[in-house]
Steps between C-alpha positions, in 0.01 A plus 500: 500500500641840402438805722440811294439862595310742283570871566198677645540796261581524132643852529638724775507874557700720736313611810573638846393283790309685775763389754753719318344794684619345826857560386460856374697638794802296381527656154726776636766496771295734724798734544446872531750557216283295264183679615660840436618391154155367401311804628742741331455305174120518530514875566726555199268300273208703635659822376626628837748786494616450859478257789507587869578244769422590861522308826332501840660344805291220652788337688414319822745522793824329400382434143478651154181549304410770250201585289610575145294705254579527130313775314509584130329750268425253221170437320361295788307174483150508356399142581605363843427145382824487298695503829402139571456385139847353467634512147266784405681831507265749342784679319448630148591290198822689421642460850385137520686427175815688603541376858281188529386588855397198706216669687630353826714777649277549803572139597833628633293617802295182535673396822491848653153611402437860394246778465464649153318822413470639148333781305475448122597785272205688357495618138348826624565743779250314718668246729389138497402347833769305683489165670690294757546129565670319787673178391612226737683176404166309478379743234799427279438126537132531407376389841300819563354794307646846560260790544552810283407822679493870408800698622538874461864486618627335181753705302350794315439590228602140414742232611541201727610446860618167644556453875648197678685422823832314538733408783817674382716790613467837335854473362420165339186645341691798367770273354237280329328803354834636383581181310158497333523866400864512386432443129129586498395735217305729735590676828434328833506659845530330840358692796538818297860442387574435133656158450815478291454418132758433233518415134544125456745562215682799647840326481465394138775605258290419196122483445318297234130445428377152414145364470349718770799477732773750580837327528771663708858377454754574770776358716493329836763436767379142547349227287122561538371148561219610736464857376148626426537592134139554388272784612129438444353843576671517839504128582848357442590136436803296403445396137855364476598725214852427373823670593836514323824497696798636313846356547612805694232436763223740399147362531250637248132456582156570354193617688157526340212732582149424377326770295228301321594138448209252495729217390691512828330273751549498875394221734161590649374616733807638680707570184822417685664323206482487123329219311749294302371521145626565147474877544719499811766300317483747211535786750812340648656459154425861413635620836832328432521661157423836660808455719711420193370813327601701808848345504576544128580876502681501836843666513723340612345188353389231746665159519219252445496122512505320168148366552371859529706610200350214299140564610532868416649422158209270414264792577703737281657684795875557466686467827880542494731202536689540830867588450753220544564568868501276806604516863816334620439172677536495876401181681222501755583472868330267746334797673271562203301775673812716513632424153507800270477477123817577303561853378425679176468356151822452305538446123578140414798410281641210299637334817174517692379190684141489627494311831208257517692283747266467796641354820496566873717777650755251647580412136456833322685712757834307469460501121450877497814543711693280258361686196595834654855383568525369143372825346188328366226702673506777239367243252224364723151650464168436668247301299153639432243260360278792405753575224477152348398551138697815423768421241786668683420318825450159342840531330690520832670184635379366835699390802284201588688304765807499722677179599750514787805271506719462810843341471608303808793257508512522121136389463230725351183494709170680479377675816239226534761225481724674751206560729412131495861415577492723806170353612646153478807615694300646786261209540471379859654823631332764706536809278385743768748367753784529250407866438511576872828316546662691211804279534546416133469130439635386834280390790519699823700406808831338569421205275514738207879530523754268347843441649632797307229729634325540162128451445393162371354479149603669180199723428378298203134444415548129555593577861185703560621853426247744355532848349294631788797418721738696283633191323484387140703229331867588485472683828301814434426599138401361162764497230273686258136600443369563149147611410409412144238734353297338223408733213214427259492700179191581289595236241504235773879466521649476847838578646649534846687783670724375784503749790765448773343530844635509852189416706214251472234396748400145585222368717145597584418827326245598763708574810838656558563250781531235231685712244832338411731742318771349284784742425753461221870501566644843439173684571542844652153506655502628857259436783295816444451424129404140569257605775336747262474231232334271753254774594400560138469127436323386818349773715120484478330638811194335649178700508325273750316688772727359770825569309752763606515832320670528163798682655542237771486214251749675272742565787487135612555384143797731446669368816448139390608577142817673619580211734462256215695721260794555734507128570573443131757771441679520836596300807254400771640770731460763230140384445423537871668840518310632195164387633565662838613821331184514289279435805671777700460743210130423451386465859706721735721731293237773515534506882871583496624859542631631170802684647641222720663159460298211638672176597278196562637180648298180542609206710247226558180662625678822599506813281746782574468845342764773524452852367801693380543872569305747285676623188740786580509422873 
């Protein structure tokens, strides 16, 4: 047996269920800002020339409550029934076509309730009678009928007055009114004071008219992702109009102001965003072209990305090709928030290399030092993918990769291979204890001495020595370090530039505690230079809420980096002395009198301080 189901209807039609009225108070957010915006819009459509907002303090002890009255001099409302006939606006055909009013603006007060009084405009000198209606939430939801009564206090000779009460401070009400009135096309007062108004396109550098919209093209200090870029008769929304960012950092934007544009649709009833349709996409395309038209005559000419150059060319807009200039390459530092972009643009030449090599600072910082020592940095330029497509940029060779080779005991090892060798050598050893002991490769105590009084062990990796302890194979330094820069040319050919180096880093690239510098024999690097290299390669402060301040973290890092650096370029005693000297300078030097010698002696837990005589005594 087959179960079948026959639809009850052969056709369907859109309808509104009666229970929809129960949700009428949810169609708006019930904020005072929205209520002000809707009532100002209604007054404008009704031909008002001004709007006055007044307040009366109803605040109970310890609270805030104000009665708000909005009064306009518009044509008034002839039929009170349209107030609760949602979707029926009563506006004339021209305005209905131009603005597509929803006929639901008063719903913005559905949760508050309101009293509305109006006097229609008379075609003669004789005034029409006025009326008043008090609306509570149940009236908006269709649960009760609202009585319409005569009211001689309605605005004269014509206009509308809306009164409601809200639990807000006077300052909050004034701020909400100010936002609603800022771009309104008619003046608004608040308790007798004129609210500030400004032209929505007052910062535009170029104005264009397009299909009932006024487009204003200008510049912005930031990329306007959340910027309200569309003004619908005083109500502003974010229509996500395009922006163009030039290669020298300028951001060009478009804002649009509605004049008479029926094709532009806003989401009803609140009109707080634009409807995504074919017209909006066409507007965005035209807005982008408007920016290109603004850029074309600029002097000096802007540097635009190739994609913008290409789009403009397809539309018949000639934008200049950026000159063959780039910035010199400077590697990023670990503290990215304090890294500054390289300096000004420099013309490229036949020896230019565009650096697309992308590695962590512990790799790029030693390479940059090596390139500087080899006189190669003048050839290295920062890459810019926005220039991909321009002939002059595509013709430049790329530095794509750097391979480091470390020569130890005649063998050529990569940093990874050497790192694994050290890890194998230190297996089963307590690395932290060996750091504290700082006794080279020898264990502590009397058992560490041989008959001749020399430490046991020969400081080789096989015996457990690590670079962190100041030891590398052959005692202290690598025989040579070479960084091989791989160059890829536009025709696909590759070659290699060997760059002699004197420092490379092994180990975990996240923490300086695990940074293992390897120094080449014959290097002239000193402790200060190595400590600075470590800071650029590794220092990345924590921004956790319980972390120390930036300055405190930096100071602690510099002490540790100097200790590690001195350990690699000097004796253990020199390392200790340098760390103590740095600590004294940073922590207590400011306390010492500038005109006297200060001698500090420390023995065990005792500290002795002796002040010399003042200068000239």
